[in-house]
PDB file of N, CA, C and O in Angstrom:
ATOM      1  N   MET A   1       0.819  -1.187   0.000  1.00  0.00           N
ATOM      2  CA  MET A   1       0.000   0.000   0.000  1.00  0.00           C
ATOM      3  C   MET A   1       0.869   1.259   0.000  1.00  0.00           C
ATOM      4  O   MET A   1       0.519   2.252  -0.639  1.00  0.00           O
ATOM      5  N   ASP A   2       1.974   1.225   0.698  1.00  0.00           N
ATOM      6  CA  ASP A   2       2.861   2.381   0.733  1.00  0.00           C
ATOM      7  C   ASP A   2       3.518   2.629  -0.612  1.00  0.00           C
ATOM      8  O   ASP A   2       3.769   3.778  -0.977  1.00  0.00           O
ATOM      9  N   SER A   3       3.799   1.568  -1.354  1.00  0.00           N
ATOM     10  CA  SER A   3       4.435   1.746  -2.662  1.00  0.00           C
ATOM     11  C   SER A   3       3.479   2.446  -3.634  1.00  0.00           C
ATOM     12  O   SER A   3       3.919   3.212  -4.491  1.00  0.00           O
ATOM     13  N   PHE A   4       2.165   2.185  -3.502  1.00  0.00           N
ATOM     14  CA  PHE A   4       1.193   2.860  -4.359  1.00  0.00           C
ATOM     15  C   PHE A   4       1.174   4.360  -4.078  1.00  0.00           C
ATOM     16  O   PHE A   4       1.067   5.164  -5.004  1.00  0.00           O
ATOM     17  N   ALA A   5       1.277   4.735  -2.817  1.00  0.00           N
ATOM     18  CA  ALA A   5       1.269   6.154  -2.462  1.00  0.00           C
ATOM     19  C   ALA A   5       2.501   6.844  -3.018  1.00  0.00           C
ATOM     20  O   ALA A   5       2.421   7.988  -3.465  1.00  0.00           O
ATOM     21  N   VAL A   6       3.632   6.169  -2.996  1.00  0.00           N
ATOM     22  CA  VAL A   6       4.861   6.758  -3.531  1.00  0.00           C
ATOM     23  C   VAL A   6       4.769   6.883  -5.044  1.00  0.00           C
ATOM     24  O   VAL A   6       5.190   7.896  -5.603  1.00  0.00           O
ATOM     25  N   VAL A   7       4.234   5.884  -5.709  1.00  0.00           N
ATOM     26  CA  VAL A   7       4.111   5.916  -7.165  1.00  0.00           C
ATOM     27  C   VAL A   7       3.120   6.987  -7.592  1.00  0.00           C
ATOM     28  O   VAL A   7       3.384   7.711  -8.552  1.00  0.00           O
ATOM     29  N   SER A   8       1.980   7.110  -6.904  1.00  0.00           N
ATOM     30  CA  SER A   8       0.979   8.092  -7.309  1.00  0.00           C
ATOM     31  C   SER A   8       1.472   9.518  -7.098  1.00  0.00           C
ATOM     32  O   SER A   8       1.132  10.396  -7.891  1.00  0.00           O
ATOM     33  N   THR A   9       2.259   9.780  -6.061  1.00  0.00           N
ATOM     34  CA  THR A   9       2.777  11.137  -5.881  1.00  0.00           C
ATOM     35  C   THR A   9       3.888  11.432  -6.865  1.00  0.00           C
ATOM     36  O   THR A   9       4.074  12.585  -7.253  1.00  0.00           O
ATOM     37  N   ALA A  10       4.628  10.424  -7.275  1.00  0.00           N
ATOM     38  CA  ALA A  10       5.685  10.646  -8.252  1.00  0.00           C
ATOM     39  C   ALA A  10       5.102  10.915  -9.630  1.00  0.00           C
ATOM     40  O   ALA A  10       5.726  11.604 -10.437  1.00  0.00           O
ATOM     41  N   MET A  11       3.922  10.385  -9.913  1.00  0.00           N
ATOM     42  CA  MET A  11       3.309  10.560 -11.220  1.00  0.00           C
ATOM     43  C   MET A  11       2.333  11.743 -11.257  1.00  0.00           C
ATOM     44  O   MET A  11       1.699  11.967 -12.288  1.00  0.00           O
ATOM     45  N   SER A  12       2.194  12.489 -10.190  1.00  0.00           N
ATOM     46  CA  SER A  12       1.243  13.601 -10.179  1.00  0.00           C
ATOM     47  C   SER A  12       1.757  14.738 -11.055  1.00  0.00           C
ATOM     48  O   SER A  12       2.960  14.996 -11.094  1.00  0.00           O
ATOM     49  N   PRO A  13       0.852  15.419 -11.757  1.00  0.00           N
ATOM     50  CA  PRO A  13       1.278  16.502 -12.644  1.00  0.00           C
ATOM     51  C   PRO A  13       1.729  17.724 -11.844  1.00  0.00           C
ATOM     52  O   PRO A  13       1.308  17.944 -10.708  1.00  0.00           O
ATOM     53  N   ASN A  14       2.576  18.487 -12.463  1.00  0.00           N
ATOM     54  CA  ASN A  14       3.107  19.692 -11.830  1.00  0.00           C
ATOM     55  C   ASN A  14       2.302  20.901 -12.299  1.00  0.00           C
ATOM     56  O   ASN A  14       2.191  21.136 -13.502  1.00  0.00           O
ATOM     57  N   ASP A  15       1.748  21.657 -11.381  1.00  0.00           N
ATOM     58  CA  ASP A  15       0.972  22.858 -11.702  1.00  0.00           C
ATOM     59  C   ASP A  15       1.903  24.062 -11.604  1.00  0.00           C
ATOM     60  O   ASP A  15       1.982  24.717 -10.564  1.00  0.00           O
ATOM     61  N   ARG A  16       2.602  24.345 -12.691  1.00  0.00           N
ATOM     62  CA  ARG A  16       3.645  25.373 -12.649  1.00  0.00           C
ATOM     63  C   ARG A  16       3.089  26.777 -12.433  1.00  0.00           C
ATOM     64  O   ARG A  16       3.679  27.558 -11.686  1.00  0.00           O
ATOM     65  N   PHE A  17       1.994  27.105 -13.054  1.00  0.00           N
ATOM     66  CA  PHE A  17       1.466  28.466 -12.984  1.00  0.00           C
ATOM     67  C   PHE A  17       0.308  28.598 -11.997  1.00  0.00           C
ATOM     68  O   PHE A  17      -0.400  29.604 -12.016  1.00  0.00           O
ATOM     69  N   TYR A  18       0.103  27.602 -11.137  1.00  0.00           N
ATOM     70  CA  TYR A  18      -0.953  27.604 -10.114  1.00  0.00           C
ATOM     71  C   TYR A  18      -2.340  27.826 -10.722  1.00  0.00           C
ATOM     72  O   TYR A  18      -3.172  28.531 -10.153  1.00  0.00           O
ATOM     73  N   VAL A  19      -2.576  27.213 -11.889  1.00  0.00           N
ATOM     74  CA  VAL A  19      -3.857  27.372 -12.572  1.00  0.00           C
ATOM     75  C   VAL A  19      -4.987  26.736 -11.761  1.00  0.00           C
ATOM     76  O   VAL A  19      -6.065  27.315 -11.633  1.00  0.00           O
ATOM     77  N   VAL A  20      -4.742  25.561 -11.221  1.00  0.00           N
ATOM     78  CA  VAL A  20      -5.781  24.882 -10.438  1.00  0.00           C
ATOM     79  C   VAL A  20      -6.097  25.691  -9.186  1.00  0.00           C
ATOM     80  O   VAL A  20      -7.261  25.826  -8.810  1.00  0.00           O
ATOM     81  N   PHE A  21      -5.069  26.228  -8.541  1.00  0.00           N
ATOM     82  CA  PHE A  21      -5.286  27.047  -7.351  1.00  0.00           C
ATOM     83  C   PHE A  21      -6.109  28.288  -7.695  1.00  0.00           C
ATOM     84  O   PHE A  21      -7.028  28.638  -6.954  1.00  0.00           O
ATOM     85  N   ILE A  22      -5.803  28.945  -8.782  1.00  0.00           N
ATOM     86  CA  ILE A  22      -6.521  30.161  -9.185  1.00  0.00           C
ATOM     87  C   ILE A  22      -7.976  29.838  -9.531  1.00  0.00           C
ATOM     88  O   ILE A  22      -8.879  30.596  -9.178  1.00  0.00           O
ATOM     89  N   ILE A  23      -8.209  28.705 -10.226  1.00  0.00           N
ATOM     90  CA  ILE A  23      -9.580  28.319 -10.576  1.00  0.00           C
ATOM     91  C   ILE A  23     -10.389  28.039  -9.313  1.00  0.00           C
ATOM     92  O   ILE A  23     -11.529  28.491  -9.197  1.00  0.00           O
ATOM     93  N   LEU A  24      -9.814  27.300  -8.365  1.00  0.00           N
ATOM     94  CA  LEU A  24     -10.538  27.009  -7.125  1.00  0.00           C
ATOM     95  C   LEU A  24     -10.757  28.270  -6.293  1.00  0.00           C
ATOM     96  O   LEU A  24     -11.796  28.409  -5.648  1.00  0.00           O
ATOM     97  N   LEU A  25      -9.804  29.178  -6.298  1.00  0.00           N
ATOM     98  CA  LEU A  25      -9.965  30.436  -5.575  1.00  0.00           C
ATOM     99  C   LEU A  25     -11.101  31.261  -6.168  1.00  0.00           C
ATOM    100  O   LEU A  25     -11.944  31.772  -5.432  1.00  0.00           O
ATOM    101  N   LEU A  26     -11.130  31.396  -7.496  1.00  0.00           N
ATOM    102  CA  LEU A  26     -12.203  32.158  -8.138  1.00  0.00           C
ATOM    103  C   LEU A  26     -13.560  31.492  -7.954  1.00  0.00           C
ATOM    104  O   LEU A  26     -14.573  32.175  -7.799  1.00  0.00           O
ATOM    105  N   HIS A  27     -13.586  30.165  -7.970  1.00  0.00           N
ATOM    106  CA  HIS A  27     -14.846  29.452  -7.740  1.00  0.00           C
ATOM    107  C   HIS A  27     -15.348  29.698  -6.310  1.00  0.00           C
ATOM    108  O   HIS A  27     -16.545  29.898  -6.101  1.00  0.00           O
ATOM    109  N   GLY A  28     -14.452  29.683  -5.341  1.00  0.00           N
ATOM    110  CA  GLY A  28     -14.837  29.945  -3.961  1.00  0.00           C
ATOM    111  C   GLY A  28     -15.338  31.365  -3.760  1.00  0.00           C
ATOM    112  O   GLY A  28     -16.327  31.590  -3.063  1.00  0.00           O
ATOM    113  N   ILE A  29     -14.651  32.321  -4.374  1.00  0.00           N
ATOM    114  CA  ILE A  29     -15.092  33.715  -4.266  1.00  0.00           C
ATOM    115  C   ILE A  29     -16.442  33.897  -4.953  1.00  0.00           C
ATOM    116  O   ILE A  29     -17.328  34.562  -4.417  1.00  0.00           O
ATOM    117  N   GLY A  30     -16.597  33.312  -6.129  1.00  0.00           N
ATOM    118  CA  GLY A  30     -17.860  33.444  -6.862  1.00  0.00           C
ATOM    119  C   GLY A  30     -19.024  32.775  -6.167  1.00  0.00           C
ATOM    120  O   GLY A  30     -20.172  33.186  -6.341  1.00  0.00           O
ATOM    121  N   THR A  31     -18.744  31.751  -5.383  1.00  0.00           N
ATOM    122  CA  THR A  31     -19.812  31.061  -4.662  1.00  0.00           C
ATOM    123  C   THR A  31     -20.140  31.752  -3.346  1.00  0.00           C
ATOM    124  O   THR A  31     -21.313  31.910  -3.009  1.00  0.00           O
ATOM    125  N   LEU A  32     -19.136  32.160  -2.611  1.00  0.00           N
ATOM    126  CA  LEU A  32     -19.360  32.690  -1.261  1.00  0.00           C
ATOM    127  C   LEU A  32     -19.664  34.182  -1.217  1.00  0.00           C
ATOM    128  O   LEU A  32     -20.329  34.639  -0.287  1.00  0.00           O
ATOM    129  N   LEU A  33     -19.201  34.947  -2.186  1.00  0.00           N
ATOM    130  CA  LEU A  33     -19.411  36.391  -2.138  1.00  0.00           C
ATOM    131  C   LEU A  33     -20.895  36.775  -2.198  1.00  0.00           C
ATOM    132  O   LEU A  33     -21.330  37.588  -1.381  1.00  0.00           O
ATOM    133  N   PRO A  34     -21.694  36.228  -3.130  1.00  0.00           N
ATOM    134  CA  PRO A  34     -23.123  36.591  -3.113  1.00  0.00           C
ATOM    135  C   PRO A  34     -23.835  36.139  -1.840  1.00  0.00           C
ATOM    136  O   PRO A  34     -24.705  36.847  -1.331  1.00  0.00           O
ATOM    137  N   TRP A  35     -23.469  34.962  -1.325  1.00  0.00           N
ATOM    138  CA  TRP A  35     -24.093  34.471  -0.095  1.00  0.00           C
ATOM    139  C   TRP A  35     -23.778  35.408   1.061  1.00  0.00           C
ATOM    140  O   TRP A  35     -24.673  35.745   1.836  1.00  0.00           O
ATOM    141  N   ASN A  36     -22.524  35.838   1.194  1.00  0.00           N
ATOM    142  CA  ASN A  36     -22.146  36.742   2.281  1.00  0.00           C
ATOM    143  C   ASN A  36     -22.800  38.110   2.133  1.00  0.00           C
ATOM    144  O   ASN A  36     -23.116  38.756   3.132  1.00  0.00           O
ATOM    145  N   MET A  37     -23.005  38.554   0.905  1.00  0.00           N
ATOM    146  CA  MET A  37     -23.700  39.828   0.707  1.00  0.00           C
ATOM    147  C   MET A  37     -25.156  39.731   1.166  1.00  0.00           C
ATOM    148  O   MET A  37     -25.681  40.671   1.762  1.00  0.00           O
ATOM    149  N   LEU A  38     -25.801  38.611   0.896  1.00  0.00           N
ATOM    150  CA  LEU A  38     -27.203  38.463   1.288  1.00  0.00           C
ATOM    151  C   LEU A  38     -27.367  38.349   2.796  1.00  0.00           C
ATOM    152  O   LEU A  38     -28.261  38.979   3.362  1.00  0.00           O
ATOM    153  N   ILE A  39     -26.521  37.557   3.466  1.00  0.00           N
ATOM    154  CA  ILE A  39     -26.728  37.372   4.897  1.00  0.00           C
ATOM    155  C   ILE A  39     -26.275  38.583   5.701  1.00  0.00           C
ATOM    156  O   ILE A  39     -26.722  38.762   6.834  1.00  0.00           O
ATOM    157  N   ASN A  40     -25.402  39.419   5.149  1.00  0.00           N
ATOM    158  CA  ASN A  40     -24.985  40.620   5.864  1.00  0.00           C
ATOM    159  C   ASN A  40     -25.936  41.787   5.645  1.00  0.00           C
ATOM    160  O   ASN A  40     -25.865  42.785   6.363  1.00  0.00           O
ATOM    161  N   ALA A  41     -26.815  41.678   4.673  1.00  0.00           N
ATOM    162  CA  ALA A  41     -27.753  42.762   4.374  1.00  0.00           C
ATOM    163  C   ALA A  41     -29.130  42.481   4.950  1.00  0.00           C
ATOM    164  O   ALA A  41     -30.138  42.876   4.364  1.00  0.00           O
ATOM    165  N   ASP A  42     -29.185  41.810   6.080  1.00  0.00           N
ATOM    166  CA  ASP A  42     -30.469  41.466   6.696  1.00  0.00           C
ATOM    167  C   ASP A  42     -31.282  42.708   7.027  1.00  0.00           C
ATOM    168  O   ASP A  42     -32.477  42.758   6.737  1.00  0.00           O
ATOM    169  N   SER A  43     -30.656  43.700   7.623  1.00  0.00           N
ATOM    170  CA  SER A  43     -31.405  44.903   7.994  1.00  0.00           C
ATOM    171  C   SER A  43     -31.889  45.659   6.761  1.00  0.00           C
ATOM    172  O   SER A  43     -32.940  46.298   6.811  1.00  0.00           O
ATOM    173  N   TYR A  44     -31.148  45.601   5.659  1.00  0.00           N
ATOM    174  CA  TYR A  44     -31.590  46.261   4.425  1.00  0.00           C
ATOM    175  C   TYR A  44     -32.876  45.626   3.914  1.00  0.00           C
ATOM    176  O   TYR A  44     -33.831  46.326   3.579  1.00  0.00           O
ATOM    177  N   PHE A  45     -32.897  44.311   3.854  1.00  0.00           N
ATOM    178  CA  PHE A  45     -34.080  43.643   3.325  1.00  0.00           C
ATOM    179  C   PHE A  45     -35.263  43.746   4.278  1.00  0.00           C
ATOM    180  O   PHE A  45     -36.388  43.997   3.845  1.00  0.00           O
ATOM    181  N   VAL A  46     -35.021  43.555   5.559  1.00  0.00           N
ATOM    182  CA  VAL A  46     -36.120  43.552   6.522  1.00  0.00           C
ATOM    183  C   VAL A  46     -36.648  44.965   6.769  1.00  0.00           C
ATOM    184  O   VAL A  46     -37.861  45.175   6.772  1.00  0.00           O
ATOM    185  N   ASP A  47     -35.765  45.928   6.974  1.00  0.00           N
ATOM    186  CA  ASP A  47     -36.203  47.280   7.336  1.00  0.00           C
ATOM    187  C   ASP A  47     -36.579  48.141   6.131  1.00  0.00           C
ATOM    188  O   ASP A  47     -37.432  49.021   6.248  1.00  0.00           O
ATOM    189  N   TYR A  48     -35.960  47.904   4.984  1.00  0.00           N
ATOM    190  CA  TYR A  48     -36.209  48.775   3.839  1.00  0.00           C
ATOM    191  C   TYR A  48     -37.102  48.113   2.792  1.00  0.00           C
ATOM    192  O   TYR A  48     -38.143  48.662   2.433  1.00  0.00           O
ATOM    193  N   LYS A  49     -36.712  46.958   2.308  1.00  0.00           N
ATOM    194  CA  LYS A  49     -37.458  46.310   1.230  1.00  0.00           C
ATOM    195  C   LYS A  49     -38.801  45.749   1.697  1.00  0.00           C
ATOM    196  O   LYS A  49     -39.783  45.810   0.957  1.00  0.00           O
ATOM    197  N   LEU A  50     -38.854  45.214   2.888  1.00  0.00           N
ATOM    198  CA  LEU A  50     -40.099  44.634   3.387  1.00  0.00           C
ATOM    199  C   LEU A  50     -40.909  45.611   4.227  1.00  0.00           C
ATOM    200  O   LEU A  50     -41.903  45.215   4.836  1.00  0.00           O
ATOM    201  N   ASN A  51     -40.517  46.851   4.274  1.00  0.00           N
ATOM    202  CA  ASN A  51     -41.212  47.860   5.053  1.00  0.00           C
ATOM    203  C   ASN A  51     -42.279  48.515   4.176  1.00  0.00           C
ATOM    204  O   ASN A  51     -41.982  49.416   3.392  1.00  0.00           O
ATOM    205  N   VAL A  52     -43.496  48.064   4.313  1.00  0.00           N
ATOM    206  CA  VAL A  52     -44.610  48.629   3.557  1.00  0.00           C
ATOM    207  C   VAL A  52     -45.594  49.237   4.546  1.00  0.00           C
ATOM    208  O   VAL A  52     -45.516  48.984   5.748  1.00  0.00           O
ATOM    209  N   ASN A  53     -46.525  50.045   4.031  1.00  0.00           N
ATOM    210  CA  ASN A  53     -47.462  50.749   4.907  1.00  0.00           C
ATOM    211  C   ASN A  53     -48.404  49.798   5.626  1.00  0.00           C
ATOM    212  O   ASN A  53     -48.651  49.953   6.822  1.00  0.00           O
ATOM    213  N   GLU A  54     -48.923  48.830   4.916  1.00  0.00           N
ATOM    214  CA  GLU A  54     -49.864  47.901   5.542  1.00  0.00           C
ATOM    215  C   GLU A  54     -49.107  46.663   5.998  1.00  0.00           C
ATOM    216  O   GLU A  54     -48.315  46.095   5.246  1.00  0.00           O
ATOM    217  N   THR A  55     -49.350  46.258   7.203  1.00  0.00           N
ATOM    218  CA  THR A  55     -48.688  45.073   7.727  1.00  0.00           C
ATOM    219  C   THR A  55     -49.705  43.955   7.876  1.00  0.00           C
ATOM    220  O   THR A  55     -50.825  44.166   8.341  1.00  0.00           O
ATOM    221  N   THR A  56     -49.300  42.786   7.479  1.00  0.00           N
ATOM    222  CA  THR A  56     -50.126  41.601   7.654  1.00  0.00           C
ATOM    223  C   THR A  56     -49.339  40.610   8.493  1.00  0.00           C
ATOM    224  O   THR A  56     -48.139  40.773   8.717  1.00  0.00           O
ATOM    225  N   GLN A  57     -50.021  39.603   8.942  1.00  0.00           N
ATOM    226  CA  GLN A  57     -49.350  38.598   9.765  1.00  0.00           C
ATOM    227  C   GLN A  57     -48.325  37.829   8.936  1.00  0.00           C
ATOM    228  O   GLN A  57     -47.280  37.437   9.454  1.00  0.00           O
ATOM    229  N   THR A  58     -48.618  37.608   7.648  1.00  0.00           N
ATOM    230  CA  THR A  58     -47.677  36.902   6.775  1.00  0.00           C
ATOM    231  C   THR A  58     -46.416  37.718   6.576  1.00  0.00           C
ATOM    232  O   THR A  58     -45.313  37.172   6.616  1.00  0.00           O
ATOM    233  N   LEU A  59     -46.559  39.013   6.364  1.00  0.00           N
ATOM    234  CA  LEU A  59     -45.389  39.870   6.169  1.00  0.00           C
ATOM    235  C   LEU A  59     -44.568  39.968   7.444  1.00  0.00           C
ATOM    236  O   LEU A  59     -43.339  39.947   7.388  1.00  0.00           O
ATOM    237  N   ASP A  60     -45.226  40.075   8.589  1.00  0.00           N
ATOM    238  CA  ASP A  60     -44.494  40.111   9.855  1.00  0.00           C
ATOM    239  C   ASP A  60     -43.746  38.802  10.097  1.00  0.00           C
ATOM    240  O   ASP A  60     -42.617  38.808  10.588  1.00  0.00           O
ATOM    241  N   ASN A  61     -44.370  37.696   9.755  1.00  0.00           N
ATOM    242  CA  ASN A  61     -43.709  36.399   9.884  1.00  0.00           C
ATOM    243  C   ASN A  61     -42.495  36.328   8.963  1.00  0.00           C
ATOM    244  O   ASN A  61     -41.443  35.818   9.351  1.00  0.00           O
ATOM    245  N   TYR A  62     -42.642  36.836   7.751  1.00  0.00           N
ATOM    246  CA  TYR A  62     -41.532  36.819   6.801  1.00  0.00           C
ATOM    247  C   TYR A  62     -40.398  37.715   7.279  1.00  0.00           C
ATOM    248  O   TYR A  62     -39.226  37.378   7.107  1.00  0.00           O
ATOM    249  N   LYS A  63     -40.738  38.859   7.878  1.00  0.00           N
ATOM    250  CA  LYS A  63     -39.699  39.757   8.397  1.00  0.00           C
ATOM    251  C   LYS A  63     -38.905  39.107   9.525  1.00  0.00           C
ATOM    252  O   LYS A  63     -37.679  39.212   9.563  1.00  0.00           O
ATOM    253  N   THR A  64     -39.592  38.443  10.436  1.00  0.00           N
ATOM    254  CA  THR A  64     -38.887  37.869  11.590  1.00  0.00           C
ATOM    255  C   THR A  64     -38.074  36.642  11.212  1.00  0.00           C
ATOM    256  O   THR A  64     -37.064  36.356  11.854  1.00  0.00           O
ATOM    257  N   ASN A  65     -38.492  35.909  10.183  1.00  0.00           N
ATOM    258  CA  ASN A  65     -37.792  34.686   9.798  1.00  0.00           C
ATOM    259  C   ASN A  65     -37.081  34.817   8.456  1.00  0.00           C
ATOM    260  O   ASN A  65     -36.934  33.828   7.738  1.00  0.00           O
ATOM    261  N   PHE A  66     -36.641  36.021   8.108  1.00  0.00           N
ATOM    262  CA  PHE A  66     -36.062  36.261   6.788  1.00  0.00           C
ATOM    263  C   PHE A  66     -34.815  35.425   6.543  1.00  0.00           C
ATOM    264  O   PHE A  66     -34.693  34.805   5.487  1.00  0.00           O
ATOM    265  N   LEU A  67     -33.887  35.393   7.491  1.00  0.00           N
ATOM    266  CA  LEU A  67     -32.650  34.635   7.286  1.00  0.00           C
ATOM    267  C   LEU A  67     -32.897  33.135   7.229  1.00  0.00           C
ATOM    268  O   LEU A  67     -32.188  32.423   6.519  1.00  0.00           O
ATOM    269  N   SER A  68     -33.874  32.649   7.953  1.00  0.00           N
ATOM    270  CA  SER A  68     -34.213  31.227   7.872  1.00  0.00           C
ATOM    271  C   SER A  68     -34.744  30.875   6.490  1.00  0.00           C
ATOM    272  O   SER A  68     -34.340  29.872   5.903  1.00  0.00           O
ATOM    273  N   TYR A  69     -35.642  31.692   5.974  1.00  0.00           N
ATOM    274  CA  TYR A  69     -36.179  31.447   4.642  1.00  0.00           C
ATOM    275  C   TYR A  69     -35.098  31.591   3.579  1.00  0.00           C
ATOM    276  O   TYR A  69     -35.092  30.849   2.596  1.00  0.00           O
ATOM    277  N   LEU A  70     -34.195  32.528   3.765  1.00  0.00           N
ATOM    278  CA  LEU A  70     -33.096  32.715   2.823  1.00  0.00           C
ATOM    279  C   LEU A  70     -32.187  31.491   2.803  1.00  0.00           C
ATOM    280  O   LEU A  70     -31.763  31.044   1.737  1.00  0.00           O
ATOM    281  N   GLY A  71     -31.893  30.954   3.971  1.00  0.00           N
ATOM    282  CA  GLY A  71     -31.051  29.760   4.044  1.00  0.00           C
ATOM    283  C   GLY A  71     -31.700  28.563   3.390  1.00  0.00           C
ATOM    284  O   GLY A  71     -31.035  27.806   2.683  1.00  0.00           O
ATOM    285  N   ILE A  72     -32.998  28.379   3.615  1.00  0.00           N
ATOM    286  CA  ILE A  72     -33.712  27.259   2.996  1.00  0.00           C
ATOM    287  C   ILE A  72     -33.764  27.432   1.485  1.00  0.00           C
ATOM    288  O   ILE A  72     -33.558  26.471   0.743  1.00  0.00           O
ATOM    289  N   ALA A  73     -34.038  28.647   1.022  1.00  0.00           N
ATOM    290  CA  ALA A  73     -34.138  28.891  -0.416  1.00  0.00           C
ATOM    291  C   ALA A  73     -32.799  28.724  -1.120  1.00  0.00           C
ATOM    292  O   ALA A  73     -32.766  28.392  -2.305  1.00  0.00           O
ATOM    293  N   SER A  74     -31.707  28.945  -0.420  1.00  0.00           N
ATOM    294  CA  SER A  74     -30.409  28.800  -1.072  1.00  0.00           C
ATOM    295  C   SER A  74     -29.861  27.384  -0.980  1.00  0.00           C
ATOM    296  O   SER A  74     -29.112  26.960  -1.860  1.00  0.00           O
ATOM    297  N   LYS A  75     -30.212  26.652   0.051  1.00  0.00           N
ATOM    298  CA  LYS A  75     -29.653  25.307   0.242  1.00  0.00           C
ATOM    299  C   LYS A  75     -30.516  24.203  -0.347  1.00  0.00           C
ATOM    300  O   LYS A  75     -29.997  23.132  -0.660  1.00  0.00           O
ATOM    301  N   ALA A  76     -31.813  24.425  -0.510  1.00  0.00           N
ATOM    302  CA  ALA A  76     -32.698  23.385  -1.050  1.00  0.00           C
ATOM    303  C   ALA A  76     -32.314  22.977  -2.473  1.00  0.00           C
ATOM    304  O   ALA A  76     -32.274  21.778  -2.747  1.00  0.00           O
ATOM    305  N   PRO A  77     -32.029  23.905  -3.397  1.00  0.00           N
ATOM    306  CA  PRO A  77     -31.592  23.460  -4.731  1.00  0.00           C
ATOM    307  C   PRO A  77     -30.261  22.714  -4.688  1.00  0.00           C
ATOM    308  O   PRO A  77     -30.047  21.780  -5.462  1.00  0.00           O
ATOM    309  N   ASN A  78     -29.374  23.119  -3.795  1.00  0.00           N
ATOM    310  CA  ASN A  78     -28.087  22.443  -3.662  1.00  0.00           C
ATOM    311  C   ASN A  78     -28.277  20.993  -3.220  1.00  0.00           C
ATOM    312  O   ASN A  78     -27.658  20.090  -3.781  1.00  0.00           O
ATOM    313  N   ILE A  79     -29.114  20.769  -2.236  1.00  0.00           N
ATOM    314  CA  ILE A  79     -29.370  19.416  -1.753  1.00  0.00           C
ATOM    315  C   ILE A  79     -30.055  18.581  -2.838  1.00  0.00           C
ATOM    316  O   ILE A  79     -29.710  17.416  -3.035  1.00  0.00           O
ATOM    317  N   LEU A  80     -31.008  19.164  -3.529  1.00  0.00           N
ATOM    318  CA  LEU A  80     -31.705  18.449  -4.593  1.00  0.00           C
ATOM    319  C   LEU A  80     -30.736  18.008  -5.690  1.00  0.00           C
ATOM    320  O   LEU A  80     -30.782  16.861  -6.136  1.00  0.00           O
ATOM    321  N   LEU A  81     -29.870  18.903  -6.119  1.00  0.00           N
ATOM    322  CA  LEU A  81     -28.911  18.549  -7.161  1.00  0.00           C
ATOM    323  C   LEU A  81     -27.862  17.558  -6.666  1.00  0.00           C
ATOM    324  O   LEU A  81     -27.371  16.750  -7.455  1.00  0.00           O
ATOM    325  N   GLN A  82     -27.510  17.595  -5.398  1.00  0.00           N
ATOM    326  CA  GLN A  82     -26.592  16.597  -4.852  1.00  0.00           C
ATOM    327  C   GLN A  82     -27.224  15.209  -4.859  1.00  0.00           C
ATOM    328  O   GLN A  82     -26.544  14.223  -5.142  1.00  0.00           O
ATOM    329  N   ILE A  83     -28.509  15.122  -4.552  1.00  0.00           N
ATOM    330  CA  ILE A  83     -29.198  13.827  -4.578  1.00  0.00           C
ATOM    331  C   ILE A  83     -29.291  13.308  -6.013  1.00  0.00           C
ATOM    332  O   ILE A  83     -29.061  12.124  -6.260  1.00  0.00           O
ATOM    333  N   ILE A  84     -29.626  14.184  -6.953  1.00  0.00           N
ATOM    334  CA  ILE A  84     -29.680  13.772  -8.363  1.00  0.00           C
ATOM    335  C   ILE A  84     -28.307  13.315  -8.837  1.00  0.00           C
ATOM    336  O   ILE A  84     -28.195  12.312  -9.542  1.00  0.00           O
ATOM    337  N   ASN A  85     -27.268  14.039  -8.456  1.00  0.00           N
ATOM    338  CA  ASN A  85     -25.907  13.679  -8.843  1.00  0.00           C
ATOM    339  C   ASN A  85     -25.501  12.342  -8.229  1.00  0.00           C
ATOM    340  O   ASN A  85     -24.800  11.559  -8.870  1.00  0.00           O
ATOM    341  N   MET A  86     -25.924  12.073  -7.013  1.00  0.00           N
ATOM    342  CA  MET A  86     -25.575  10.820  -6.360  1.00  0.00           C
ATOM    343  C   MET A  86     -26.178   9.644  -7.119  1.00  0.00           C
ATOM    344  O   MET A  86     -25.494   8.644  -7.339  1.00  0.00           O
ATOM    345  N   PHE A  87     -27.443   9.741  -7.525  1.00  0.00           N
ATOM    346  CA  PHE A  87     -28.067   8.658  -8.259  1.00  0.00           C
ATOM    347  C   PHE A  87     -27.570   8.581  -9.699  1.00  0.00           C
ATOM    348  O   PHE A  87     -27.528   7.490 -10.268  1.00  0.00           O
ATOM    349  N   ALA A  88     -27.195   9.700 -10.300  1.00  0.00           N
ATOM    350  CA  ALA A  88     -26.687   9.684 -11.666  1.00  0.00           C
ATOM    351  C   ALA A  88     -25.295   9.042 -11.727  1.00  0.00           C
ATOM    352  O   ALA A  88     -24.960   8.394 -12.719  1.00  0.00           O
ATOM    353  N   ASN A  89     -24.494   9.214 -10.694  1.00  0.00           N
ATOM    354  CA  ASN A  89     -23.148   8.656 -10.698  1.00  0.00           C
ATOM    355  C   ASN A  89     -23.144   7.168 -10.380  1.00  0.00           C
ATOM    356  O   ASN A  89     -22.196   6.472 -10.741  1.00  0.00           O
ATOM    357  N   THR A  90     -24.169   6.665  -9.719  1.00  0.00           N
ATOM    358  CA  THR A  90     -24.193   5.246  -9.395  1.00  0.00           C
ATOM    359  C   THR A  90     -24.745   4.422 -10.536  1.00  0.00           C
ATOM    360  O   THR A  90     -24.567   3.204 -10.555  1.00  0.00           O
ATOM    361  N   ALA A  91     -25.410   5.051 -11.485  1.00  0.00           N
ATOM    362  CA  ALA A  91     -26.007   4.300 -12.608  1.00  0.00           C
ATOM    363  C   ALA A  91     -24.983   3.927 -13.645  1.00  0.00           C
ATOM    364  O   ALA A  91     -25.321   3.297 -14.647  1.00  0.00           O
TER     365      ALA A  91
END
């Protein structure tokens, strides 16, 4: 088993210009930057965008649970696609 680890590291490609690192860095920034902008702007959405003259119980509920709904709306498609990917890769 140890000989396989030595052989696989000896045969690994050399990333001279850090292309893989740059691609993963840009992917991380592109994924996390919009999410961080949304969760840090809670007061903007709750106090400004959802502030209307007439208040209903549904709107008040949405205001108090805005970050919870935002988290569900952003993670539900991710979980769904992960499940589809899991079954597609096993076939």
